[in-house]
MILUM-725086 format. One record per residue (C-alpha): residue number from 0; residue in one letter; z, x, y. Coordinates in Angstrom, 3 decimals, padded with zeros to 6 digits. Last residue first. Layout:
# residues N
> i / aa / zz / xx / yy
> NUM / a / Z / X / Y $
...
//
This chain:
# residues 208
> i / aa / zz / xx / yy
> 207 / x / -001.092 / 000.899 / 011.706 $
> 206 / x / -001.059 / 001.875 / 008.242 $
> 205 / x / -003.543 / 004.776 / 008.470 $
> 204 / x / -001.163 / 006.193 / 010.993 $
> 203 / x / 001.490 / 007.237 / 008.263 $
> 202 / x / 002.344 / 005.239 / 005.379 $
> 201 / x / 006.273 / 006.107 / 005.147 $
> 200 / x / 006.957 / 004.624 / 008.620 $
> 199 / x / 004.712 / 001.390 / 007.851 $
> 198 / x / 006.707 / 000.392 / 004.835 $
> 197 / x / 009.555 / -001.238 / 006.680 $
> 196 / x / 006.944 / -003.835 / 008.299 $
> 195 / x / 005.890 / -004.953 / 004.935 $
> 194 / x / 001.987 / -004.378 / 004.252 $
> 193 / x / -000.488 / -006.806 / 003.316 $
> 192 / x / -003.955 / -005.792 / 001.792 $
> 191 / x / -002.903 / -003.007 / -000.352 $
> 190 / x / -004.960 / -001.067 / -003.031 $
> 189 / x / -006.753 / 001.506 / -000.626 $
> 188 / x / -003.351 / 001.663 / 001.245 $
> 187 / x / -001.886 / 003.544 / -001.615 $
> 186 / x / -004.692 / 006.170 / -002.084 $
> 185 / x / -004.246 / 006.602 / 001.799 $
> 184 / x / -000.576 / 007.630 / 001.280 $
> 183 / x / -001.949 / 010.899 / -000.532 $
> 182 / x / -003.403 / 012.030 / 002.549 $
> 181 / x / -007.072 / 012.175 / 003.862 $
> 180 / x / -009.224 / 009.273 / 005.516 $
> 179 / x / -013.117 / 009.764 / 005.021 $
> 178 / x / -014.527 / 010.212 / 008.598 $
> 177 / x / -016.859 / 007.867 / 010.688 $
> 176 / x / -016.526 / 008.974 / 014.045 $
> 175 / x / -015.127 / 005.982 / 016.378 $
> 174 / x / -016.339 / 003.403 / 018.786 $
> 173 / x / -019.802 / 003.527 / 017.380 $
> 172 / x / -022.767 / 002.957 / 019.440 $
> 171 / x / -025.436 / 000.322 / 020.030 $
> 170 / x / -028.989 / 000.510 / 021.498 $
> 169 / x / -030.139 / -001.897 / 019.127 $
> 168 / x / -032.822 / 000.100 / 017.510 $
> 167 / x / -030.734 / 003.230 / 017.588 $
> 166 / x / -027.937 / 001.607 / 015.914 $
> 165 / x / -030.165 / 000.734 / 012.760 $
> 164 / x / -031.359 / -002.772 / 012.040 $
> 163 / x / -030.749 / -004.468 / 008.701 $
> 162 / x / -028.472 / -007.216 / 010.222 $
> 161 / x / -027.309 / -006.202 / 013.466 $
> 160 / x / -026.814 / -009.634 / 014.827 $
> 159 / x / -024.952 / -010.952 / 011.925 $
> 158 / x / -022.942 / -008.120 / 011.418 $
> 157 / x / -022.121 / -008.112 / 014.956 $
> 156 / x / -021.068 / -011.881 / 015.029 $
> 155 / x / -019.126 / -011.514 / 011.794 $
> 154 / x / -016.714 / -008.926 / 012.918 $
> 153 / x / -017.291 / -005.575 / 011.508 $
> 152 / x / -015.160 / -002.897 / 009.722 $
> 151 / x / -017.326 / 000.123 / 008.988 $
> 150 / x / -019.330 / 001.956 / 006.312 $
> 149 / x / -021.580 / 004.904 / 006.359 $
> 148 / x / -019.394 / 008.015 / 006.289 $
> 147 / x / -016.723 / 006.297 / 004.064 $
> 146 / x / -019.562 / 005.441 / 001.314 $
> 145 / x / -021.845 / 002.796 / 000.433 $
> 144 / x / -024.995 / 004.887 / 001.221 $
> 143 / x / -027.660 / 004.007 / 003.601 $
> 142 / x / -031.414 / 003.962 / 002.305 $
> 141 / x / -032.986 / 001.608 / 004.347 $
> 140 / x / -032.275 / -001.606 / 002.330 $
> 139 / x / -028.630 / -000.111 / 002.314 $
> 138 / x / -028.475 / -000.560 / 005.995 $
> 137 / x / -027.698 / 002.541 / 008.102 $
> 136 / x / -024.279 / 001.616 / 009.809 $
> 135 / x / -023.244 / -000.530 / 006.431 $
> 134 / x / -021.162 / -003.302 / 007.374 $
> 133 / x / -017.880 / -004.627 / 006.331 $
> 132 / x / -016.500 / -008.255 / 007.132 $
> 131 / x / -013.918 / -010.004 / 009.213 $
> 130 / x / -012.993 / -007.488 / 011.792 $
> 129 / x / -010.922 / -008.641 / 015.084 $
> 128 / x / -013.022 / -007.663 / 018.051 $
> 127 / x / -013.645 / -003.976 / 019.050 $
> 126 / x / -017.500 / -004.395 / 019.971 $
> 125 / x / -019.245 / -001.987 / 017.551 $
> 124 / x / -016.468 / -000.748 / 014.917 $
> 123 / x / -015.030 / -004.146 / 014.739 $
> 122 / x / -011.251 / -004.062 / 014.482 $
> 121 / x / -008.701 / -004.207 / 011.480 $
> 120 / x / -007.482 / -000.851 / 012.366 $
> 119 / x / -010.784 / 001.237 / 011.262 $
> 118 / x / -008.840 / 003.025 / 008.853 $
> 117 / x / -006.540 / 000.069 / 007.581 $
> 116 / x / -009.829 / -001.989 / 007.115 $
> 115 / x / -011.433 / 000.770 / 005.237 $
> 114 / x / -008.498 / 000.906 / 003.017 $
> 113 / x / -008.255 / -002.963 / 002.101 $
> 112 / x / -012.093 / -002.996 / 001.737 $
> 111 / x / -012.016 / -000.303 / -000.714 $
> 110 / x / -013.265 / 003.416 / -000.429 $
> 109 / x / -011.511 / 005.568 / -003.154 $
> 108 / x / -009.568 / 008.746 / -001.416 $
> 107 / x / -010.989 / 012.094 / -002.376 $
> 106 / x / -008.469 / 014.714 / -002.584 $
> 105 / x / -006.729 / 013.524 / -005.848 $
> 104 / x / -003.348 / 015.181 / -006.104 $
> 103 / x / -001.306 / 014.787 / -009.479 $
> 102 / x / 001.971 / 013.187 / -008.727 $
> 101 / x / 005.309 / 015.433 / -009.797 $
> 100 / x / 008.299 / 013.000 / -009.875 $
> 99 / x / 011.534 / 013.945 / -008.076 $
> 98 / x / 014.772 / 012.328 / -009.378 $
> 97 / x / 016.703 / 009.802 / -007.346 $
> 96 / x / 013.535 / 007.433 / -006.905 $
> 95 / x / 013.556 / 005.788 / -003.521 $
> 94 / x / 013.170 / 001.754 / -002.884 $
> 93 / x / 011.641 / 000.027 / 000.080 $
> 92 / x / 011.414 / -003.822 / 000.599 $
> 91 / x / 014.827 / -004.305 / -001.275 $
> 90 / x / 015.631 / -007.387 / -003.354 $
> 89 / x / 019.287 / -008.136 / -003.032 $
> 88 / x / 021.287 / -006.630 / -005.499 $
> 87 / x / 023.728 / -007.713 / -008.302 $
> 86 / x / 025.223 / -006.048 / -011.188 $
> 85 / x / 028.191 / -006.919 / -013.815 $
> 84 / x / 027.003 / -010.094 / -015.638 $
> 83 / x / 023.351 / -009.786 / -013.906 $
> 82 / x / 022.362 / -010.557 / -010.570 $
> 81 / x / 019.359 / -010.834 / -008.298 $
> 80 / x / 019.508 / -011.802 / -004.784 $
> 79 / x / 016.728 / -013.347 / -002.631 $
> 78 / x / 014.583 / -011.691 / -000.094 $
> 77 / x / 014.398 / -012.750 / 003.529 $
> 76 / x / 017.020 / -009.952 / 004.527 $
> 75 / x / 014.841 / -007.327 / 002.768 $
> 74 / x / 016.895 / -004.079 / 002.390 $
> 73 / x / 015.307 / -000.832 / 003.200 $
> 72 / x / 016.110 / 002.500 / 001.361 $
> 71 / x / 017.513 / 000.826 / -001.897 $
> 70 / x / 018.143 / 003.330 / -004.812 $
> 69 / x / 016.213 / 004.516 / -007.909 $
> 68 / x / 016.829 / 005.525 / -011.297 $
> 67 / x / 020.322 / 004.006 / -011.872 $
> 66 / x / 018.875 / 001.566 / -014.547 $
> 65 / x / 019.822 / -001.392 / -012.455 $
> 64 / x / 017.578 / 000.229 / -009.665 $
> 63 / x / 014.730 / 000.965 / -012.012 $
> 62 / x / 014.777 / -002.228 / -013.398 $
> 61 / x / 015.073 / -004.180 / -010.171 $
> 60 / x / 011.802 / -002.222 / -008.880 $
> 59 / x / 010.158 / -003.338 / -012.049 $
> 58 / x / 010.932 / -006.994 / -011.372 $
> 57 / x / 009.714 / -006.559 / -007.703 $
> 56 / x / 006.143 / -005.510 / -008.765 $
> 55 / x / 005.761 / -001.882 / -007.488 $
> 54 / x / 004.080 / -000.631 / -004.467 $
> 53 / x / 003.159 / 003.051 / -005.035 $
> 52 / x / 003.964 / 006.428 / -004.463 $
> 51 / x / 005.023 / 007.135 / -001.028 $
> 50 / x / 006.659 / 010.550 / 000.056 $
> 49 / x / 010.391 / 010.022 / 000.656 $
> 48 / x / 011.040 / 013.420 / -000.985 $
> 47 / x / 012.804 / 011.533 / -004.021 $
> 46 / x / 009.659 / 009.727 / -004.409 $
> 45 / x / 009.107 / 006.292 / -002.717 $
> 44 / x / 008.772 / 002.961 / -004.331 $
> 43 / x / 007.552 / 000.308 / -001.814 $
> 42 / x / 008.475 / -003.337 / -003.194 $
> 41 / x / 006.113 / -006.024 / -003.916 $
> 40 / x / 006.909 / -009.615 / -004.227 $
> 39 / x / 005.242 / -012.021 / -006.736 $
> 38 / x / 008.336 / -011.848 / -009.008 $
> 37 / x / 010.332 / -013.440 / -006.120 $
> 36 / x / 008.467 / -016.554 / -005.960 $
> 35 / x / 007.997 / -017.173 / -002.436 $
> 34 / x / 011.163 / -018.738 / -000.292 $
> 33 / x / 011.085 / -022.282 / 000.494 $
> 32 / x / 013.940 / -022.983 / -001.984 $
> 31 / x / 016.296 / -021.210 / 000.421 $
> 30 / x / 019.557 / -019.705 / -001.265 $
> 29 / x / 017.701 / -018.174 / -004.150 $
> 28 / x / 019.588 / -016.469 / -006.853 $
> 27 / x / 017.547 / -014.622 / -009.346 $
> 26 / x / 018.771 / -013.753 / -012.883 $
> 25 / x / 018.824 / -010.452 / -014.568 $
> 24 / x / 019.619 / -010.319 / -018.410 $
> 23 / x / 022.468 / -007.983 / -019.463 $
> 22 / x / 023.915 / -005.227 / -017.422 $
> 21 / x / 027.098 / -003.365 / -019.044 $
> 20 / x / 025.527 / -000.065 / -018.597 $
> 19 / x / 022.399 / -000.395 / -016.255 $
> 18 / x / 019.415 / -001.306 / -018.131 $
> 17 / x / 015.858 / -000.156 / -018.885 $
> 16 / x / 012.970 / -001.342 / -020.970 $
> 15 / x / 009.791 / 000.409 / -020.588 $
> 14 / x / 007.134 / -002.364 / -019.332 $
> 13 / x / 006.135 / -000.078 / -016.351 $
> 12 / x / 005.778 / 002.916 / -018.403 $
> 11 / x / 008.198 / 005.842 / -017.614 $
> 10 / x / 007.882 / 008.051 / -014.543 $
> 9 / x / 007.083 / 011.523 / -015.424 $
> 8 / x / 009.785 / 014.139 / -014.811 $
> 7 / x / 010.382 / 016.980 / -012.626 $
> 6 / x / 013.980 / 018.462 / -012.058 $
> 5 / x / 015.211 / 019.586 / -008.810 $
> 4 / x / 017.094 / 023.025 / -008.702 $
> 3 / x / 014.806 / 025.112 / -006.618 $
> 2 / x / 013.711 / 022.027 / -004.779 $
> 1 / x / 017.035 / 021.546 / -003.070 $
> 0 / x / 017.673 / 017.793 / -002.407 $
//
């Protein structure tokens, strides 16, 4: 798509009605009753430039596709089919807008548990084992801030042993530098606990 001739628009509200010509009520067809409730599924929405925008509820993703505003990028073979009288689609895992949407850029990524775990690879910053909690490198009781530069993913044993001590008092070192993540995709990662495998190429190194 050429940027010079690309139109810019704002996404309509999530509850705005949108239907393809001739489409009526959408129905889900499930071949396996063991599948999770389809309305609880999330679908990754990409801009026309393949930049990740948000994780949509499955119903909203279907509405965008039925209205001709988005196309499937990746199918989800485990997802059910959704059908109307003249239209049917298997719920996708990733969809892409047909028209580019300008999104305001916010440099500072909010620090959430999900984003911190993604940054640290779900590994303890002290011993490298699986992380289960968050630790303040400089304890809050000793003036430490609740910020990217002072928080790490941590396993329960290290968290218990460290308590309110400083690393210098324990002789511990960090496995990596504490830096705030950068990039638009990190704002999305800050809201997500679980990621579909097909999302990872669009979410960068922070999703690994």
